[in-house]
Each structure stands twice: as structure tokens, then as C-alpha cells.
N, C-alpha and C positions, 0 to 999 in steps of 0.2 A: 965743538960737538954739542948738540942739543940733548938735554936730559930726557930720558925715556920715562913715561909714566910708570909708577910702581904698581905692584899687585894691589896694594892698599887703596891707591887712587882709583884703580879700575873697579874695585869692590864698592868704594864709596859712590862712584858714578852710577854703577848698576843699582845700588840701594836707592838712590834718589829717584831713579826712573821707576823702580818697583813701587815706591811710595806714590808717585804721581799716577801710575796706571791703576793702582789699588784705589786711590782716591776717586778716580773717574768712575769706578765700579760701585763704590759704596756711598760717597758723599751725597749724590742727588736723591737717594732713597728717602722718602718721607720727610723731605724738607722743601721749603718754598724755593722757587728759582733764585730769588735774591740771596737767601742764605747759602744755597749751594754755590752760587757764583763767588761769594765772598770767601768761602772756605777753599774752593778750588784755586782761586787766585793766590791766597796765602800759601797753600801747600805747593803750588807749582813754583813759586818764587823761593820759598824757604821750606823745602820738603821735610826735613827732620824736625825743626822747631814747630812747623805747622802741624805735623802729625801729632806731636806731643800735646800741643794745645787742643787739637781736635779730640784726642782721647780724653782730655781733662774736661772739656766743656762742649763737645760737639754733638752730644745726643740730648735732645730736648724731651727726654722721657725719664720717669722715675724708675728706680729699681723694683724688682718683682715683689720684694717684701712690702714696699709701700703701696703698690697696687693692690695687694691682698688686703691690707688694712683698710684701704679706701672702699674696696668691695664689701667689706664687713659693715659699712655704714648704710647699706641698702635699706634695711628695716627702719632705721632712724629716719631717713628721708621719706620713706613710704608713709610712716606715721605722721610726719609733718604735713605731707600732701593730703592725707585723709582728714586731718583736723581742719585744714584750710578750705576744703571743698564746700562746706556749708556757707562759707563767707565769700564764695565767688560771686562777683556782682553780675547783674543781668546785662550782658554785653549785646544788647539789641538796641534798635532805634538809633539814638544819637551816638552810641558807642559800638556800633557793629564792626568798625574797623579795628577795635581793640582785641576782639576775640582771636583772630589769626596770629596777631603779634604775641599775645599772651600764651597761646598754645605752642608757638615756636620757641619762645623763651623757656617754657617748661620743658620742652624736648631737649633743649640745650643744657639747662642747669638743674633740672629735676624739681624745681620749686614752682608751684602754681601762683597765679594772681589771686589776691584777696581784697575784698572791699571792707568798709567799716573802719578805716584807719584815719588817724589824724597826723599830719606831717607839718613840722616847722623847719623852714630852711634858715640856717644860721651862717652868715658870712663874716661874722665878727670873731676873729681868732680867739681872743681872750674870753669872749662870751661863750664860746663852746666849752672851754675849760671850766668856767664858772658854772655853767649848766650841768656839766658832767659831775663835778664835785658835789653839787646840790643833790643830784639824783642818787649818787652813791651814798651820801649821808642819809637820804630818806629810804634807802633800800631795806627790805625786810627779810629777804631770803638768799639772794645770790647776786654777785657781780662778776661778770666774765668779760675780759677785755682781750681783743685780738688786734695787734697793731704792728706796723712795720718798724717804726722808731719809738722807743720808750727811753727817754734820757733821764739821767739822774741830776739834771739841772733844777732850777727853781720851779719850773713848770711841772716836771716829773715828780718833784718832791711834794708839791701840792696834791697831786693825784694820789701819790703813794700814801700820804698822810690820811686821806679820806679812805683809801683801801684798808689801812691799818685800823681805823675806827670801825669799819665794817667787820673786820676780823674779830675785833674785841667784842662786838655784839653777837658773835657766833655765826656769822654768815659764811656761805661758801664763796670764797674769793679766789679768782684765778686770773693769771695774765699769761698770754702767749705773745712773745715779741720776736722779731727777726734779728738774728745775730749779726747779719751783714749790714742791714739798715741801721742797726743800733751799735755798730762796731765801736765808735768812739766812747760809748757809755756802757758797753755790754756788761763788764764785770761790776762796775759801780751800781748799775741798775739792778742786776741780779742780787747783789748783796743787800741793797736798800729794800727791795721787795721782800726778800726772805726774812730780813730783820723785822719787818712789819707783820710777819706771819702769813704772807700771801703765797699761795701755791703758784709757782712760776715755771715755765718751760720755754725753751727756744724753739722756733719753727725751723724746719729744714736744717738742722745742724750738719756741719760738714763732716763727712766720713771719707777717709782716704782709701781704705781697703774694702772690707766686707760691707756690702750694702751701700757702696759709694753713692753719694748724692752730689750733683754739680753745685759748685759754690755760687754760680750766677743764676740758679733757679730759686727764686725767692718767694716768700709769702708776703705779698704787698697789700693785703687786705687791712682795712681799718673798720672794725665792727666792735661796738660796745653794747653789751646786753645786760640790763639791770632787772632782776626779778623775772626774767623772761617776758616782761611787759613793756619795757622801754628799750628801744634800739637806736643806735647811732650808726649811720653809714655815710661815707664820703671820702675826702682826701686828706683829712688832718691827722697828723701824728701827735704823740704826747711829747712835745719838745718846745722850747721857746720859739716864738715866731721869727726871731732874728738869730737863730743858732748859727747861720753862716754870716760871717762879718760883712756888713754892708748890704745884706739882702734881707728883706722882710717878706714873709710869706703871706699870700692872700688865699684863703681856703673856702670851701663850701661843704657843709655838713647837713644832713637831714636827720632831725630827731623825730622818731616815729613812735606812736602808740597804736595799739590795735592788733588784730589777728596776724598781720604779716610779720610781726616780731617773732612768731613761732619759727619762721624760716631762718631768720637770723640766729635764733637760739640753736637750731639744728646744725647750722653750718659751723658755729663756734664750737659747739660740743663735738662735732665731727672732727674738726681740726685738732682738738685736744686729744681725742681718742687716737688719731693717726700718730701724733707726736709721742704720746705716752705709751702706746701699745696696749692700753686698757680698753675693755669693751665700752662702747658708747653708753652713756648714762641716760636715764629717762629725761624727756623734755619737761620743761616747766609747764604749768597749766596754760592753755591757750587764752590770751587776753580777750576780754569782751570788746565789742565794737566801741570806738570812741569818736568816730567821725565818718566822713563820706569819701575819703580818698581811696582810689583803687591802685594798689601798689603791688610790686612783684620783685623778689630778689633773684638776680641772675649771677650765680657764682661761675667763675671760669678758671682755667688753669690746666696743667698737664694731666690732672686726674680725669679730665673730661674728654669725651671722644672728639668733639669739635671745639675750635677756639670760639667760645661763646660770645664774648663782647665783640670781637672782630666780625664774626658771622652776622650778628644782629646789626652791627653798624653798616656793613656793606649792603645787606638786604634793604635796610631802611633808607639808605641814600638812593638806591635804585627805585624805591617806592615813592620817594618824595615828589610832590607836585608843585609846591610853592617855595619852600625855604628849608635849608639845612644850616644849623649854626653849631659849630664845634668849638669847644674850649678845652685846650690841653697845654700843659707846660712843655711837653716833649712830643714832637711830631716827626716820626720817622715811619712813614707808611710803606706798605708793600704795593705791588703793582695793582692788586685788586681794589684797594682803597683809592689809589690815584685814578684808576679808570672809572670807578663809580662817581667820584667827584667831578671829573671832567665831563662825563656823560650827562650828569645831572644838569650842569650849566648849559650844555648843548640842548637840553630839553626845555630850557627856559627857567630852571630852578635857580633861585638865588642861593649861593653857597658862601657862607661866611666862616672864616677860620680865625679864631682869636688865640694868639700865642703871647707869651710874655716878652716884653721888650727888655726886661731885666734878665740877665743871663747868669746862671749858676754853674753850668757845665759846658765849657767852651767847645770841646770836641763834639758833644751831642748837638750843640747849637750850630756848629759848622755843617754837620750832616743834615740837620733839619733845614737850614737855609738853602741847601743845594736843591731843594724842591720848589723854592719860591718862584723862580723864573717860569717854569713850565705851568705852574698853577696860575700865575698872574696872566700869562698868555692865554690860558684856557678860559679866563674870566672869573676865577675864584677870587673873592675879596679877602685879603689878608690884613689883619689888624694887630698892632703891637701894643699891648697893655702897658701903661706907664707906671712908674714909681715903685711898684712892688713886683715880686715874683708871683705871677698868677699861677699858683699850684693847683687850683681847682680843676676838676675834670668833669665836664658835663656836655651834653649834646641834646639838641631838640630837632624834631622833624615836623614841619608844618605846625599844626595844632593837634597832632595825633599821638605823639610820644615824646617823652623827655627822659633822660638818663642822668643820674648823679652817682658817682662812685669813685673807685680808686684807680681805674684803668686809664692809662695814657693812650693816645693814638700813636703807638709805636710798636716795633716788632717785639720788644721785650715784654710788654704787657700782653700782646697777642699770643705769644708762643711760650714764654718762660715763666712768667709770674702767676701766682695765685691771686686772683682779683675778685672783687665783689661790687656789683652794680645794682642800683635800685632803680627800677623802671616805674615811671609815672604814667598811668593810662587815662586818668580823668582830666577833663578840660581845666578845672580850677587849679589843680596841682601843676599841670603843664604850664599854665599861665604864670604861676609864681616863679618857676624856673626861668621862663623867658623874660620876666621882668628883671631878674638878677642879671641875665645875659645882656639885656639892654644897658644896664649899668656898666658892664664891662666895655661895651661898645662906646659908651659916652666918655670913658676914661682911656680910650685907645687912639692911636694914630694909624690911619689907613695907609698902607704901603702902596706906592704907585710903581708900575713897571719901569717908567722912565727914571725915577729916582733910584730904584733898585739896581738898574744896569749901570749906574755911575759908581758902584762900589769898586774899590781897588782891585787890580788884577791879582795881587798876592792873596787877597781874601778868597777870590774865586778858586785859586789853586788849592787853598786849604779846604774849601768846601768840597772840591772834587776828590781830594784824598780821603776826607772823612766819609764821603758817600760810598767809596769803594769798600769800606769796612763797616757800613751802617748795620749790617746784620749781626755784627759781633758786639755792638755797643749796648 
């Protein structure tokens, strides 16, 4: 005699289908098609675990209290904008193409372009730390650091010692660091900084109940502001360059002086206000012009109406006439980015993608690699950087625009992370970025379609599985 299903089994079966039907009604709302597909696939195969995971990390939005704190920053950003207006360069003649780009970036991130800046690009990892320590030691008023990883290793101790010396001189010294990015060092770092007298806060701390914040929505920005007059923006954290065994990081950081530092000052002070709950404090005096670079800060993240970096990236790929060159350690694009890249090649634009041949996250690497075949078929040139983990994030479009910052070309940076990108609008600064990008190309191996298709079948299977969940990575 066959066993009859029990009432509990019937109830469980009905519950699973209620979850599936409910997911169809709610998951696609305000999500990209790729993200919706990944969540629906997970929930349909594993209804209850999928639902619990979706409730934990399924909404790419901040809670209402955080949105209210961000809205309170309106006057701070408006003041920064008003201060920068007199330094807006004359975007006519040779630079008439910069005006619409700058206007659109301001609409996305609330920060205008400003001329009169001097920028130094530093791709020497330890050189960045040396320069930062020297600037902290020369500071006279304030040192504000916002960073994803702050370790209590030898590198972090060097920076902390400089911060402690600044505190001893009576300066306003603050550090914001991300508790997930800095998870290995979080407690040690916090203890070290507080012992030095530094005011320290964690960004986006996890809250389980009231005002709950997703643990995978992170502040990924790397912005250092000294006296409101010197700013650093780029990809480098405060941690040893070889903090992962067998992996040495290669970074790119822009050290900036001039009026545009006011926008960096506003963003770092704004993040401190949101995390502390305190009203935003007045900006430092706007720096006098120090050079001829035309620069603009583009912040992005869930606080903003549109995905700033992604929106700018897609638009500029479509606008490109000669060449697009992207450098990113993690490449998990959505359909819009892929379509823009393949359409650009079809128009005769050369599209180069430089990714790291050294791998630090295997699952992400498998998901990333799953896009290579279709890109190579479309004519995109893929280059694998040798010897080091190329963690730098930058992109250039023709000779019209270059971007250096913290944002990867992946769904996490597009939709979940708080990021900061520095836009280069003038020809000389763009040329400097492109010279560094050429150095990356010279130290890379170009991937051919024939060689790529010789990879083992087991690897292909791993890539396909990873791609199915790439929206969750």
C-alpha cells in the first residue's frame, strides 16, 4: 500500500507555490532583468531558503531613516556647488564636448566640474602611502579619511601613527571605514585608531531589526581629504599591497589640489553626517586654483536616483567614435553595458577591456569569464594583465573623457556600493590617464578567441553556473 501525503506535506507544497507566485509578483519590481532572473531562479528551485535570502539582501535600497539623513545633506551639496561655479572652466572651442558630459555628471551626482586644479596620478602602491603620510604630517587643520579597507597591519599602523601625530597637534582627525571590507582587521583597527585619539566610525554598520541595512550594500569609496585642500581619489585601500597571500595589488590614485577638492570635502563630510546622525558641518575654505586641470567628482550609490557611474559609462560608450578602454579587476556587466560595447565595435570603435590575469576571487572570476566568448566574437579586445592583481579602476573614451575611481564594471558597484569617481575633462589630464593605460596594455597578454575556446569543459560548466548567480555576487 502506498503512503498517502500528510496534511503537513500538502501545506508545505502549497507554501512553496505561494512563495513562487509571490516572487513573480514582487521580485521584478525596480530590479534589472538580470537581477530578477537570478532571484526568481533561486526562489523557484529553493523557495523557502531563497525567500529568506531575498528578505535579507534582496532590496537594493536604504531604509527610510537613512534616506532622510541623506536628504538633509542638500544644503551642504548646494553650498559646494555654489562655491565651485566661479571655477567652472570655459567649455567652448576645443572643449565644447566637455560641457554636456559635465552637465550630465552634475545631474547624476550633484557635483559640478571645476577648473584650476592640479592632479598627480600615482600608480606606485607604497608611494601613495608615503605621499599620504607626508600630507598628514604637513596638515594644519583637518584630516578626513573615507576608505573601504583600513587594516591594523604595518601599512595601517604607519597611517595611524601619522593620524595620531595630527591629533597631538590639535587637528580634527576622522576616519570612516567599511566594517565588511575591513572585517579581518575591524576590531584591531578601531582600537588602534581610538588609542591614537582619532574619531572613527564604521560605514553602513549592520542592523538586524530596527532600521535594518543590508550587509552586502557597502561604502566602497576611497577618498582622503587633508585641510580641505588636498584630495585623494582612486582604488587604493589602507592595507599592505600583498595582504592576500601570493597576490600583489596594482592600484591607481589621483592626488588633487585646487577647487574640486571642495566636492570631495562635501562628500566625506556628508558620509560622516549620515553615519553619525549629526548635522553636516561647514565645509573647509575652498582652495585657490593650483593648475589647469578640469575635474569633476561623480559620487554614486543607492542614495542617488540613478546609477551614476553605470549611466555615464553606458552613455559614453554609445558616444565613442574611436576608442573605449576599460580597466577593471571585476567585470560582471549587465545587458546594457554588453549591448553598448558590442554596438560600439559594430560602429568601428576599438573597444579594449583590461582585466587582471591574477585572480583573487574564483567565483567572481568564473562569472566574469563567462562573458569573454561573446565579447571576443563581437570584436572586443580582452587583455589579461600579468604578474599582479590589477585592482585599478579607470576608463577612457576617445580623447574626450577619462574616469579614475573606486567603481568596478560590475553589478555590485552599479547597484549596491557607494562609489566615487573622478572625471577628467581636459586633454592633458586625459592623456596622462591614457599613458598609464598603455602601460597596462604593454604588460598584458591579449586573449584570442581560438585559445579561449580550448579551455576545459569543466571550466565552462563552472562559468555557466557562476553566471546564473552573477547578480548575487
